[in-house]
ROLUMVEX-451293 format. One record per residue (C-alpha): residue number from 0; residue in three letters; x, y, z. Coordinates in pm, 1 decimal. Example, Ala and Ser with C-alpha at 12.3 -4.5 7.8 and 13.67 -1.06 7.14 Angstrom:
REM residues 2
PT   n res       c1       c2       c3
PT   0 Ala   1230.0   -450.0    780.0
PT   1 Ser   1367.0   -106.0    714.0
END
This chain:
REM residues 514
PT   n res       c1       c2       c3
PT   0 Met   -427.3   3148.1 -17894.2
PT   1 Val   -438.1   3041.2 -18257.8
PT   2 Pro   -191.4   3265.2 -18436.7
PT   3 Ser   -312.4   3481.0 -18722.1
PT   4 Gln   -153.5   3481.7 -19066.9
PT   5 Glu     14.4   3820.1 -19005.9
PT   6 Glu    221.0   3700.5 -18709.5
PT   7 Pro    489.8   3507.6 -18906.1
PT   8 Val    546.3   3811.4 -19122.2
PT   9 Ala    583.5   4037.4 -18819.9
PT  10 Ala    814.6   3789.3 -18658.9
PT  11 Ala   1033.9   3780.7 -18968.7
PT  12 Ala   1045.1   4161.4 -18980.5
PT  13 Arg   1167.1   4182.7 -18623.9
PT  14 Gly   1463.3   3963.6 -18708.7
PT  15 Thr   1671.7   3743.7 -18487.0
PT  16 Ser   1806.5   4025.3 -18266.9
PT  17 Gln   1481.0   4026.4 -18067.2
PT  18 Ala   1452.2   3646.4 -18039.8
PT  19 Gln   1328.3   3518.5 -17709.7
PT  20 Pro   1525.4   3267.3 -17500.2
PT  21 Pro   1408.1   2904.7 -17519.2
PT  22 Gly   1120.3   2809.1 -17289.2
PT  23 Pro    758.3   2920.5 -17250.9
PT  24 Ala    682.9   3271.5 -17361.8
PT  25 Pro    595.9   3513.8 -17086.2
PT  26 Ser    232.0   3604.9 -17065.8
PT  27 Asp      7.7   3798.5 -16834.9
PT  28 Asp   -287.5   3575.9 -16907.9
PT  29 Ala   -404.1   3343.3 -16633.6
PT  30 Pro   -330.0   2978.4 -16699.5
PT  31 Leu   -608.2   2758.7 -16824.3
PT  32 Pro   -761.0   2515.0 -16578.2
PT  33 Val   -601.4   2174.3 -16545.4
PT  34 Pro   -786.0   1925.0 -16765.7
PT  35 Gly  -1041.7   1720.8 -16571.3
PT  36 Pro  -1188.7   1380.8 -16628.0
PT  37 Ser  -1432.9   1508.1 -16891.2
PT  38 Asp  -1158.5   1622.7 -17128.3
PT  39 Gly  -1256.7   1544.8 -17484.1
PT  40 Pro  -1420.0   1724.1 -17774.0
PT  41 Asp  -1646.7   1930.4 -17549.0
PT  42 Val  -1362.4   2048.2 -17332.0
PT  43 Ala  -1145.6   2119.4 -17635.2
PT  44 Ala  -1430.7   2331.6 -17769.9
PT  45 Glu  -1452.1   2518.2 -17439.4
PT  46 Lys  -1078.8   2591.8 -17451.9
PT  47 Val  -1115.6   2721.3 -17808.8
PT  48 Glu  -1400.9   2941.6 -17679.2
PT  49 Val  -1167.7   3078.1 -17405.2
PT  50 Glu   -900.5   3149.7 -17662.9
PT  51 Leu  -1149.8   3320.3 -17895.2
PT  52 Ala  -1275.9   3526.4 -17601.8
PT  53 Lys   -918.9   3639.4 -17533.6
PT  54 Ser   -872.5   3734.2 -17898.8
PT  55 Thr  -1170.9   3961.6 -17874.7
PT  56 Gly  -1036.0   4126.2 -17562.9
PT  57 Glu  -1263.0   3946.4 -17314.0
PT  58 Glu  -1061.2   3794.3 -17030.4
PT  59 Pro  -1200.9   3490.2 -16848.7
PT  60 Pro  -1343.2   3607.3 -16514.8
PT  61 Val  -1115.3   3587.7 -16216.0
PT  62 Pro  -1283.2   3540.8 -15870.5
PT  63 Pro  -1279.7   3888.7 -15709.2
PT  64 Glu  -1242.1   3742.3 -15355.5
PT  65 Gly  -1491.9   3995.9 -15221.8
PT  66 Gly  -1692.8   4296.0 -15338.6
PT  67 Trp  -2034.7   4190.4 -15447.6
PT  68 Gly  -1933.0   3841.6 -15340.2
PT  69 Trp  -1987.0   3929.2 -14975.4
PT  70 Leu  -2356.1   4006.1 -15048.3
PT  71 Val  -2377.6   3677.9 -15239.2
PT  72 Met  -2225.9   3500.3 -14936.5
PT  73 Leu  -2496.5   3646.3 -14706.7
PT  74 Ala  -2770.2   3545.9 -14949.8
PT  75 Ala  -2626.1   3197.2 -14969.8
PT  76 Met  -2604.6   3188.2 -14592.0
PT  77 Trp  -2977.7   3272.7 -14564.9
PT  78 Cys  -3048.3   2996.4 -14820.3
PT  79 Asn  -2861.8   2733.5 -14616.3
PT  80 Gly  -3031.7   2860.3 -14298.1
PT  81 Ser  -3382.7   2857.9 -14439.2
PT  82 Val  -3352.1   2517.2 -14611.0
PT  83 Phe  -3163.5   2313.0 -14353.5
PT  84 Gly  -3276.8   2511.1 -14048.9
PT  85 Ile  -3633.5   2406.3 -14124.8
PT  86 Gln  -3523.7   2049.6 -14200.7
PT  87 Asn  -3308.2   2016.9 -13885.4
PT  88 Ala  -3591.5   2153.5 -13666.9
PT  89 Tyr  -3836.6   1902.6 -13804.2
PT  90 Gly  -3833.4   1723.0 -13472.8
PT  91 Val  -4048.7   2004.4 -13330.6
PT  92 Leu  -4291.0   1975.3 -13620.5
PT  93 Phe  -4283.6   1595.9 -13577.3
PT  94 Val  -4427.4   1623.4 -13227.4
PT  95 Ser  -4687.1   1876.8 -13337.4
PT  96 Met  -4792.8   1661.7 -13632.8
PT  97 Gln  -4839.1   1361.2 -13410.8
PT  98 Asp  -5056.6   1561.3 -13171.1
PT  99 Thr  -5260.0   1716.6 -13461.2
PT 100 Phe  -5327.5   1399.6 -13665.0
PT 101 Arg  -5321.0   1127.6 -13399.4
PT 102 Ala  -5697.9   1115.0 -13363.7
PT 103 Lys  -5752.7   1061.9 -13737.5
PT 104 Asp  -5456.0    846.2 -13842.1
PT 105 Gly  -5431.7    623.0 -13535.2
PT 106 Asp  -5158.9    357.1 -13515.3
PT 107 Asn  -4796.3    365.5 -13630.2
PT 108 Met  -4782.4    743.5 -13605.0
PT 109 Ala  -4401.8    749.3 -13551.2
PT 110 Phe  -4356.4    562.1 -13877.7
PT 111 Lys  -4607.8    772.1 -14074.4
PT 112 Thr  -4485.5   1104.9 -13944.4
PT 113 Ala  -4119.4   1021.0 -13989.2
PT 114 Trp  -4186.4    967.1 -14361.4
PT 115 Val  -4282.2   1333.6 -14402.8
PT 116 Gly  -3947.9   1465.5 -14271.7
PT 117 Ser  -3728.7   1195.2 -14423.7
PT 118 Leu  -3895.6   1224.8 -14764.4
PT 119 Ser  -3843.4   1597.4 -14755.9
PT 120 Met  -3468.9   1571.7 -14665.0
PT 121 Gly  -3420.4   1287.8 -14917.7
PT 122 Met  -3585.2   1476.8 -15203.6
PT 123 Ile  -3363.1   1779.2 -15145.4
PT 124 Phe  -3058.6   1560.2 -15222.1
PT 125 Phe  -3234.2   1338.7 -15482.0
PT 126 Cys  -3305.3   1641.7 -15705.4
PT 127 Cys  -2947.6   1772.2 -15690.1
PT 128 Pro  -2819.0   1598.4 -16007.2
PT 129 Ile  -3112.6   1750.1 -16200.8
PT 130 Val  -3049.6   2087.4 -16035.2
PT 131 Ser  -2689.1   2074.2 -16147.8
PT 132 Val  -2800.8   2047.8 -16510.1
PT 133 Phe  -3044.2   2339.0 -16466.8
PT 134 Thr  -2765.3   2540.7 -16302.2
PT 135 Asp  -2530.6   2472.2 -16593.4
PT 136 Met  -2801.3   2557.7 -16849.5
PT 137 Phe  -2973.2   2857.8 -16701.7
PT 138 Gly  -2734.1   2984.0 -16437.5
PT 139 Cys  -2747.8   3009.9 -16059.0
PT 140 Arg  -2980.4   3307.1 -16034.9
PT 141 Lys  -3275.7   3173.5 -16242.9
PT 142 Thr  -3247.3   2831.0 -16086.3
PT 143 Ala  -3242.1   2959.6 -15729.0
PT 144 Val  -3531.9   3204.9 -15774.6
PT 145 Met  -3748.5   2936.8 -15939.9
PT 146 Gly  -3670.3   2691.9 -15663.7
PT 147 Ala  -3761.6   2939.0 -15386.6
PT 148 Ala  -4096.1   3008.5 -15556.7
PT 149 Val  -4178.9   2633.8 -15579.5
PT 150 Gly  -4076.1   2591.6 -15211.3
PT 151 Phe  -4307.6   2870.5 -15107.6
PT 152 Ile  -4597.8   2708.5 -15290.9
PT 153 Gly  -4529.2   2368.9 -15132.0
PT 154 Leu  -4503.6   2504.9 -14778.5
PT 155 Met  -4814.0   2718.1 -14812.3
PT 156 Ser  -5021.0   2426.9 -14947.8
PT 157 Ser  -4898.2   2211.4 -14660.4
PT 158 Ser  -5083.2   2445.0 -14418.1
PT 159 Phe  -5421.5   2348.1 -14566.4
PT 160 Val  -5417.2   1965.4 -14539.4
PT 161 Ser  -5657.1   1769.2 -14319.2
PT 162 Ser  -5447.8   1445.2 -14273.7
PT 163 Ile  -5090.5   1325.7 -14272.4
PT 164 Glu  -5086.4   1167.3 -14616.0
PT 165 Pro  -5116.8   1486.7 -14831.1
PT 166 Leu  -4803.2   1616.4 -14649.8
PT 167 Tyr  -4602.7   1349.4 -14835.9
PT 168 Leu  -4673.2   1546.8 -15155.7
PT 169 Thr  -4683.6   1906.1 -15036.2
PT 170 Tyr  -4413.5   1907.4 -14774.9
PT 171 Gly  -4215.8   1596.3 -14867.0
PT 172 Ile  -4195.3   1651.2 -15246.2
PT 173 Ile  -4302.2   1998.1 -15366.6
PT 174 Phe  -4148.7   2198.3 -15081.2
PT 175 Ala  -3837.3   1979.1 -15084.8
PT 176 Cys  -3786.2   2000.4 -15457.8
PT 177 Gly  -3808.6   2380.2 -15441.4
PT 178 Cys  -3554.7   2385.3 -15158.0
PT 179 Ser  -3323.2   2167.9 -15368.5
PT 180 Phe  -3335.8   2406.5 -15662.5
PT 181 Ala  -3269.6   2697.4 -15427.9
PT 182 Tyr  -2990.3   2525.8 -15234.9
PT 183 Gln  -2738.2   2392.4 -15480.7
PT 184 Pro  -2688.1   2719.4 -15671.2
PT 185 Ser  -2585.4   2871.9 -15336.2
PT 186 Leu  -2285.2   2634.5 -15332.4
PT 187 Val  -2191.3   2678.5 -15701.3
PT 188 Ile  -2208.2   3058.9 -15699.4
PT 189 Leu  -1945.8   3085.0 -15425.7
PT 190 Gly  -1685.2   2939.7 -15665.3
PT 191 His  -1752.3   3231.1 -15897.1
PT 192 Tyr  -1661.7   3493.5 -15645.4
PT 193 Phe  -1400.2   3318.5 -15421.1
PT 194 Lys  -1105.1   3090.0 -15471.5
PT 195 Lys   -838.5   3152.0 -15206.9
PT 196 Arg  -1101.4   3204.2 -14933.8
PT 197 Leu  -1346.0   2935.4 -15056.6
PT 198 Gly  -1298.7   2711.6 -14752.6
PT 199 Leu  -1360.2   2997.8 -14510.5
PT 200 Val  -1658.8   3137.3 -14707.9
PT 201 Asn  -1807.4   2794.1 -14745.6
PT 202 Gly  -1782.4   2746.6 -14369.1
PT 203 Ile  -1957.5   3079.2 -14309.6
PT 204 Val  -2233.3   2998.8 -14554.1
PT 205 Thr  -2302.1   2654.4 -14417.0
PT 206 Ala  -2294.7   2803.3 -14072.9
PT 207 Gly  -2622.9   2970.8 -14169.9
PT 208 Ser  -2805.8   2645.7 -14111.3
PT 209 Ser  -2649.3   2628.4 -13764.3
PT 210 Val  -2771.4   2971.7 -13677.8
PT 211 Phe  -3125.1   2885.0 -13790.1
PT 212 Thr  -3100.5   2544.4 -13616.9
PT 213 Ile  -3031.9   2732.3 -13292.3
PT 214 Leu  -3320.6   2976.8 -13329.8
PT 215 Leu  -3592.1   2789.4 -13516.4
PT 216 Pro  -3662.6   2514.0 -13258.0
PT 217 Leu  -3747.0   2780.1 -12998.0
PT 218 Leu  -3957.4   2976.8 -13251.2
PT 219 Leu  -4139.0   2665.7 -13376.2
PT 220 Gly  -4194.9   2530.6 -13024.8
PT 221 Ser  -4355.7   2853.7 -12921.8
PT 222 Leu  -4560.2   2889.8 -13239.6
PT 223 Thr  -4696.3   2535.3 -13244.5
PT 224 Val  -4824.2   2579.7 -12889.0
PT 225 Arg  -4976.4   2923.7 -12945.2
PT 226 Val  -5107.5   2926.7 -13305.5
PT 227 Gly  -5100.2   2558.7 -13400.8
PT 228 Leu  -4926.1   2358.7 -13671.3
PT 229 Phe  -5089.2   2512.9 -13979.7
PT 230 Asn  -5024.8   2877.0 -13882.1
PT 231 Thr  -4668.2   2781.6 -13799.2
PT 232 Leu  -4619.7   2653.7 -14154.5
PT 233 Arg  -4756.0   2986.4 -14283.1
PT 234 Val  -4505.2   3174.5 -14078.0
PT 235 Leu  -4227.0   2965.3 -14229.2
PT 236 Cys  -4346.1   3079.9 -14574.0
PT 237 Ile  -4190.5   3419.1 -14488.5
PT 238 Phe  -3847.2   3255.1 -14483.0
PT 239 Met  -3911.2   3115.6 -14831.7
PT 240 Phe  -4018.4   3454.2 -14960.5
PT 241 Val  -3695.7   3618.3 -14839.4
PT 242 Leu  -3510.5   3331.1 -14999.9
PT 243 Phe  -3687.6   3413.9 -15326.4
PT 244 Leu  -3552.7   3771.1 -15305.3
PT 245 Ala  -3206.8   3655.8 -15203.1
PT 246 Gly  -3174.8   3451.0 -15522.8
PT 247 Phe  -3165.6   3767.3 -15730.9
PT 248 Thr  -2824.5   3856.6 -15582.4
PT 249 Tyr  -2657.8   3557.9 -15759.6
PT 250 Arg  -2515.0   3775.5 -16040.0
PT 251 Pro  -2327.4   3534.9 -16266.4
PT 252 Leu  -1960.9   3582.7 -16350.0
PT 253 Val  -1943.3   3267.9 -16559.6
PT 254 Pro  -2195.1   3246.3 -16842.4
PT 255 Ser  -2459.1   2976.6 -16845.1
PT 256 Ala  -2495.7   2722.3 -17127.1
PT 257 Lys  -2756.7   2927.7 -17318.2
PT 258 Glu  -2535.2   3232.8 -17297.6
PT 259 Lys  -2237.2   3028.1 -17414.6
PT 260 Glu  -2440.0   2900.1 -17710.0
PT 261 Ser  -2541.9   3249.0 -17816.0
PT 262 Gly  -2188.2   3372.1 -17768.2
PT 263 Ser  -2055.0   3076.2 -17963.9
PT 264 Ser  -2281.5   3155.2 -18255.3
PT 265 Arg  -2147.9   3511.5 -18259.3
PT 266 Leu  -1789.2   3404.5 -18236.6
PT 267 Ser  -1830.0   3135.4 -18506.9
PT 268 Phe  -1938.3   3415.9 -18745.7
PT 269 Phe  -1585.7   3555.0 -18724.1
PT 270 Ser  -1404.7   3226.3 -18678.8
PT 271 Arg  -1345.6   2929.5 -18908.9
PT 272 Arg  -1387.5   2692.2 -18611.7
PT 273 Lys  -1745.1   2587.2 -18517.1
PT 274 Leu  -1780.1   2527.5 -18147.9
PT 275 Ser  -1972.4   2231.2 -18004.9
PT 276 Pro  -2217.3   2265.7 -17718.5
PT 277 Pro  -2039.2   2358.4 -17400.7
PT 278 Lys  -2135.9   2064.9 -17177.9
PT 279 Lys  -2325.3   1737.6 -17160.4
PT 280 Phe  -2640.7   1719.6 -16952.9
PT 281 Phe  -2509.9   1441.4 -16720.5
PT 282 Asn  -2135.5   1423.5 -16714.3
PT 283 Phe  -2084.5   1057.2 -16615.8
PT 284 Ala  -1716.7   1082.6 -16711.8
PT 285 Ile  -1637.9   1207.7 -16358.3
PT 286 Phe  -1692.5    853.9 -16234.7
PT 287 Lys  -1382.9    752.3 -16427.0
PT 288 Val  -1190.7    930.3 -16150.6
PT 289 Thr  -1159.6    633.3 -15914.7
PT 290 Ala  -1109.9    848.5 -15606.1
PT 291 Tyr  -1434.9   1032.7 -15674.5
PT 292 Ala  -1622.8    706.1 -15736.1
PT 293 Val  -1508.5    574.2 -15396.1
PT 294 Trp  -1600.1    906.6 -15231.5
PT 295 Ala  -1945.6    897.8 -15397.4
PT 296 Ala  -1997.8    545.6 -15257.3
PT 297 Gly  -1852.0    597.8 -14907.3
PT 298 Ile  -2044.2    908.9 -14816.3
PT 299 Pro  -2397.8    765.3 -14875.6
PT 300 Leu  -2289.7    443.9 -14696.2
PT 301 Ala  -2205.8    644.9 -14387.2
PT 302 Leu  -2536.6    838.0 -14382.2
PT 303 Phe  -2803.7    569.5 -14324.1
PT 304 Gly  -2832.5    685.9 -13958.3
PT 305 Tyr  -2733.2   1047.1 -14006.0
PT 306 Phe  -3082.5   1206.3 -14009.9
PT 307 Val  -3231.7    976.4 -13742.2
PT 308 Pro  -3142.8   1204.3 -13442.1
PT 309 Tyr  -3282.6   1513.1 -13622.6
PT 310 Val  -3619.6   1343.3 -13658.0
PT 311 His  -3656.3   1130.1 -13345.9
PT 312 Leu  -3432.3   1289.7 -13080.3
PT 313 Met  -3693.6   1524.7 -12940.8
PT 314 Asn  -3959.8   1257.0 -12917.6
PT 315 His  -3705.1   1024.4 -12752.3
PT 316 Ala  -3624.1   1295.7 -12495.1
PT 317 Lys  -3995.4   1359.7 -12438.7
PT 318 Glu  -4054.8    991.3 -12361.3
PT 319 Lys  -3738.0    934.7 -12151.7
PT 320 Phe  -3723.9   1268.7 -11961.5
PT 321 Gln  -4092.2   1358.5 -11904.1
PT 322 Asp  -4012.6   1629.5 -11652.5
PT 323 Asp  -3804.3   1835.3 -11895.3
PT 324 Lys  -4028.6   2046.4 -12116.0
PT 325 Asn  -3756.8   2242.8 -12302.7
PT 326 Asn  -3645.9   1960.0 -12526.6
PT 327 Glu  -3581.6   2214.0 -12802.7
PT 328 Val  -3250.8   2295.8 -12634.5
PT 329 Leu  -3110.5   1972.3 -12781.7
PT 330 Phe  -3137.7   2107.3 -13133.9
PT 331 Met  -2995.8   2438.5 -13015.2
PT 332 Cys  -2687.9   2255.8 -12886.8
PT 333 Ile  -2640.6   2078.2 -13216.5
PT 334 Gly  -2686.9   2406.5 -13403.9
PT 335 Ile  -2438.4   2603.5 -13186.7
PT 336 Thr  -2149.9   2355.5 -13212.7
PT 337 Ser  -2232.0   2276.7 -13578.5
PT 338 Gly  -2179.9   2642.5 -13659.4
PT 339 Val  -1852.0   2646.2 -13468.7
PT 340 Gly  -1747.0   2327.8 -13649.6
PT 341 Arg  -1825.5   2467.7 -13991.3
PT 342 Leu  -1624.4   2785.2 -13926.8
PT 343 Leu  -1337.8   2600.9 -13754.8
PT 344 Phe  -1293.2   2308.0 -13991.5
PT 345 Gly  -1374.4   2519.6 -14297.3
PT 346 Arg  -1071.1   2731.2 -14210.9
PT 347 Ile   -860.2   2424.3 -14120.1
PT 348 Ala   -948.2   2275.5 -14459.9
PT 349 Asp   -774.2   2567.1 -14628.3
PT 350 Tyr   -446.4   2459.7 -14471.1
PT 351 Val   -483.4   2088.1 -14518.4
PT 352 Pro   -313.0   1992.1 -14845.2
PT 353 Gly   -493.4   1796.1 -15121.9
PT 354 Met   -671.8   1476.7 -15042.3
PT 355 Lys   -573.1   1474.7 -14675.6
PT 356 Lys   -894.4   1678.3 -14628.7
PT 357 Val  -1074.9   1342.6 -14650.1
PT 358 Tyr   -933.5   1241.1 -14315.1
PT 359 Leu  -1135.0   1525.8 -14157.8
PT 360 Gln  -1449.9   1363.9 -14288.7
PT 361 Val  -1337.6   1024.3 -14156.6
PT 362 Leu  -1286.2   1177.9 -13812.6
PT 363 Ser  -1630.5   1344.6 -13821.3
PT 364 Phe  -1803.9   1016.4 -13916.5
PT 365 Phe  -1628.0    834.7 -13627.2
PT 366 Phe  -1761.3   1080.3 -13372.2
PT 367 Ile  -2111.8   1108.5 -13532.3
PT 368 Gly  -2144.6    732.0 -13514.7
PT 369 Leu  -2015.4    713.4 -13157.9
PT 370 Met  -2250.2    990.9 -13034.6
PT 371 Ser  -2552.5    822.5 -13196.5
PT 372 Met  -2474.1    511.6 -12994.9
PT 373 Met  -2433.9    716.2 -12683.2
PT 374 Ile  -2785.0    870.4 -12699.8
PT 375 Pro  -2967.7    568.1 -12541.7
PT 376 Leu  -2703.2    539.1 -12271.4
PT 377 Cys  -2764.3    891.0 -12136.3
PT 378 Ser  -2959.5    855.8 -11814.2
PT 379 Ala  -2955.2   1231.8 -11740.3
PT 380 Phe  -3068.8   1522.0 -11958.4
PT 381 Gly  -2729.1   1690.5 -11909.0
PT 382 Gly  -2557.4   1390.9 -12064.9
PT 383 Leu  -2778.7   1412.1 -12366.9
PT 384 Ile  -2684.3   1780.3 -12402.1
PT 385 Ala  -2315.3   1688.8 -12401.3
PT 386 Val  -2370.8   1425.3 -12668.8
PT 387 Cys  -2552.4   1678.9 -12886.3
PT 388 Leu  -2271.4   1931.6 -12848.6
PT 389 Ile  -2010.9   1686.5 -12969.5
PT 390 Met  -2229.7   1554.2 -13246.5
PT 391 Gly  -2300.8   1906.4 -13375.4
PT 392 Leu  -1925.3   1995.1 -13385.7
PT 393 Phe  -1834.9   1705.7 -13612.3
PT 394 Asp  -2151.7   1746.5 -13815.5
PT 395 Gly  -2022.0   2090.9 -13905.4
PT 396 Cys  -1688.6   1938.0 -13996.0
PT 397 Phe  -1846.9   1691.7 -14236.5
PT 398 Ile  -2057.8   1945.7 -14412.4
PT 399 Ser  -1810.6   2232.8 -14446.1
PT 400 Ile  -1544.4   2045.3 -14643.2
PT 401 Met  -1769.0   1862.0 -14896.6
PT 402 Ala  -1722.9   2129.6 -15164.3
PT 403 Pro  -1345.7   2170.9 -15115.3
PT 404 Ile  -1301.0   1790.9 -15152.7
PT 405 Ala  -1509.1   1786.3 -15469.5
PT 406 Phe  -1290.7   2063.3 -15619.1
PT 407 Glu   -976.3   1866.2 -15528.5
PT 408 Leu  -1107.1   1543.9 -15683.5
PT 409 Val  -1252.0   1661.1 -16019.9
PT 410 Gly  -1143.9   2021.2 -16055.4
PT 411 Pro  -1358.3   2334.7 -16069.0
PT 412 Gln  -1494.9   2253.7 -16416.2
PT 413 Asp  -1680.4   1943.2 -16301.3
PT 414 Ala  -1738.1   2035.1 -15938.2
PT 415 Ser  -2104.9   2129.8 -15987.4
PT 416 Gln  -2212.6   1793.1 -16126.3
PT 417 Ala  -1977.3   1605.2 -15887.3
PT 418 Ile  -2158.1   1767.4 -15593.6
PT 419 Gly  -2492.4   1709.0 -15756.1
PT 420 Phe  -2435.8   1336.5 -15806.5
PT 421 Leu  -2310.2   1299.8 -15453.5
PT 422 Leu  -2606.4   1471.1 -15299.8
PT 423 Gly  -2835.9   1263.0 -15516.6
PT 424 Phe  -2679.6    941.9 -15380.3
PT 425 Met  -2714.7   1078.4 -15026.5
PT 426 Ser  -3091.0   1099.9 -15070.5
PT 427 Ile  -3148.5    720.5 -15046.1
PT 428 Pro  -2995.9    661.1 -14697.4
PT 429 Met  -3129.2    988.4 -14558.8
PT 430 Thr  -3482.7    897.2 -14672.7
PT 431 Val  -3473.6    534.8 -14549.8
PT 432 Gly  -3310.5    585.8 -14206.7
PT 433 Pro  -3579.6    779.8 -14005.6
PT 434 Pro  -3883.3    567.9 -14112.1
PT 435 Val  -3692.7    247.6 -14020.8
PT 436 Ala  -3613.6    404.7 -13684.9
PT 437 Gly  -3982.3    500.7 -13640.7
PT 438 Leu  -4089.8    146.4 -13731.5
PT 439 Leu  -3849.2     -0.5 -13469.6
PT 440 His  -3996.0    238.9 -13212.0
PT 441 Asp  -4350.5    137.8 -13295.9
PT 442 Lys  -4259.3   -231.7 -13269.6
PT 443 Leu  -4023.2   -224.0 -12968.8
PT 444 Gly  -4167.1     66.3 -12770.7
PT 445 Ser  -3837.7    262.0 -12750.2
PT 446 Tyr  -3569.0    424.7 -12968.5
PT 447 Asp  -3272.2    247.1 -12808.6
PT 448 Val  -3215.7    -12.9 -13080.6
PT 449 Ala  -3274.5    249.4 -13353.6
PT 450 Phe  -2998.3    477.0 -13220.6
PT 451 Tyr  -2756.9    183.0 -13173.5
PT 452 Leu  -2807.5     79.4 -13531.9
PT 453 Ala  -2781.6    442.0 -13657.0
PT 454 Gly  -2426.1    457.3 -13520.2
PT 455 Ile  -2290.1    167.0 -13728.8
PT 456 Pro  -2299.4    309.9 -14088.4
PT 457 Pro  -2072.9    605.1 -14012.7
PT 458 Phe  -1792.7    368.5 -13906.5
PT 459 Val  -1830.0    163.5 -14225.5
PT 460 Gly  -1842.4    468.9 -14454.0
PT 461 Gly  -1541.4    626.1 -14275.7
PT 462 Ala  -1337.8    307.8 -14335.9
PT 463 Val  -1417.4    327.9 -14709.9
PT 464 Leu  -1312.4    695.0 -14724.0
PT 465 Cys   -971.0    609.4 -14584.7
PT 466 Leu   -888.5    453.9 -14925.8
PT 467 Ile   -931.5    781.5 -15119.0
PT 468 Pro   -594.5    951.2 -15038.2
PT 469 Trp   -407.6    634.1 -15132.9
PT 470 Ile   -597.0    593.4 -15460.2
PT 471 His   -554.7    960.0 -15548.0
PT 472 Ser   -173.6    959.3 -15479.3
PT 473 Lys   -131.6    637.8 -15677.2
PT 474 Lys   -312.8    793.3 -15975.2
PT 475 Gln    -92.4   1104.3 -15952.9
PT 476 Arg    223.1    889.6 -15952.8
PT 477 Glu    108.1    705.0 -16261.4
PT 478 Thr     26.9   1028.8 -16434.8
PT 479 Ser    358.6   1187.2 -16345.8
PT 480 Lys    542.7    876.8 -16472.6
PT 481 Ser    361.3    879.0 -16805.0
PT 482 Thr    412.7   1256.4 -16837.1
PT 483 Gly    779.8   1215.9 -16752.4
PT 484 Gly    825.4    948.9 -17015.6
PT 485 Glu    659.9   1161.9 -17282.5
PT 486 Lys    885.7   1455.3 -17189.7
PT 487 Thr   1193.7   1230.8 -17209.8
PT 488 Glu   1092.4   1107.7 -17555.2
PT 489 Lys   1039.5   1463.5 -17678.2
PT 490 Met   1377.5   1568.8 -17540.9
PT 491 Leu   1544.4   1277.6 -17723.9
PT 492 Glu   1362.3   1367.0 -18044.9
PT 493 Asn   1477.7   1727.8 -18011.4
PT 494 Gln   1834.2   1620.9 -17947.2
PT 495 Asn   1829.7   1389.7 -18251.0
PT 496 Ser   1687.6   1660.9 -18469.5
PT 497 Leu   1960.6   1907.0 -18348.6
PT 498 Leu   2229.9   1644.6 -18413.3
PT 499 Ser   2100.7   1574.6 -18762.8
PT 500 Ser   2074.3   1942.7 -18845.4
PT 501 Ser   2429.1   2001.0 -18707.7
PT 502 Ser   2567.5   1717.3 -18912.8
PT 503 Gly   2395.5   1854.8 -19220.3
PT 504 Ile   2543.8   2198.7 -19164.3
PT 505 Phe   2892.7   2045.3 -19103.6
PT 506 Lys   2857.4   1846.5 -19424.2
PT 507 Lys   2765.7   2160.6 -19620.9
PT 508 Gln   3058.7   2351.0 -19480.1
PT 509 Ser   3292.7   2063.9 -19567.8
PT 510 Asp   3155.7   2053.7 -19922.7
PT 511 Ser   3206.3   2428.3 -19957.6
PT 512 Val   3568.2   2400.5 -19838.8
PT 513 Ile   3640.2   2117.0 -20081.7
END
């Protein structure tokens, strides 16, 4: 805190009898966050703002590790379930869309229909960098509520189309953009309420999509048969309406940018320091962290085949195992073990120190790629179920530790935009993969080559991620060396100043004796 002018006088009045021992003064205040890659004038202004807030008696918020946060966790869990449960169960809608529009749209139906689901999943991630800016500016609550409303409109309008092409706009863009604006605040708000339990809570929240992935395929399979595709989409609008209400629970503990600006104007009335705006729109400085840049490149590289099973697996099973009518059980298996994986590996991540968490993602990519290649080799339906169980387990591992790794790489101050940029990069491979697989099916008559090729990128991306712990530790060693050198120089300067002051005192005493 910047000392006031009265403090030196008070210190002189107390005298030397109450002098404190050398070293940092004891304080009950929580330490300020460690500077991140965006440290500069903006960060310095934020630190001044924190100090001014302390001077006015307003402590920076500390995560309560519970309380209202448990309700926020349930709302975020519903958000993950609604958004990704619907996306993961798209294979059921894929079959229904083919049956509904085949007479009108004719050839290349696998390619055309795959674009609807892949465009939807891709847009969810593509919008995330923009959503991170909205979240920083307006807060989690307003962003999430607005997103759920847009998603409701997109899904409802999808139930009134007459051909496959309008679904690219209504389902693939409008509905997906709304889901994106509703989804990312559910990740950011958890860091406001939890710190020590963030890995566990993040695992519980992301397990919401697993629960919905288990239940929605059965529900959608039954609805599409009984009431048709369009009424099924109208039933799904109920999930988006509940998501709209859930967004109101995201009560902010950290002020948004607009609130900071209004608060800064009030504080600057009493302070001589004028505070700059709290944050840039797009904080590209985080890419100066080499480990994060490698992470942001390796994850998308591994995901070119990630979404292919979610879109084409049910149609593949329908073609290969014509006697088995309950193909929805495959998505149920993925959902069950994905939920277990998110809870299990989310808790394990709390005990894995630092950047070693990345090795969990490397392990998950290895098994995801291997299981994708195993899908065409399954000659029995039971074998396909076993493959889905293993794939779901490591899918949960990959997803549950994304946020903890982001916090480790760039710190809590820049975690929101770090996650946003990463999800934006993920949109490209997740959009391209399923249509390419559908095109291969239309040309070759089967999905075998598509699933073989889908298993290669996870191995390549996992190999790139193995570099991150080494890069991160090397950077830490360089930082510690430079910090140690600065400390040594300061110690030498202090010793020299003490020696010079001592020699001066000795000389004065000698002069007085003479």
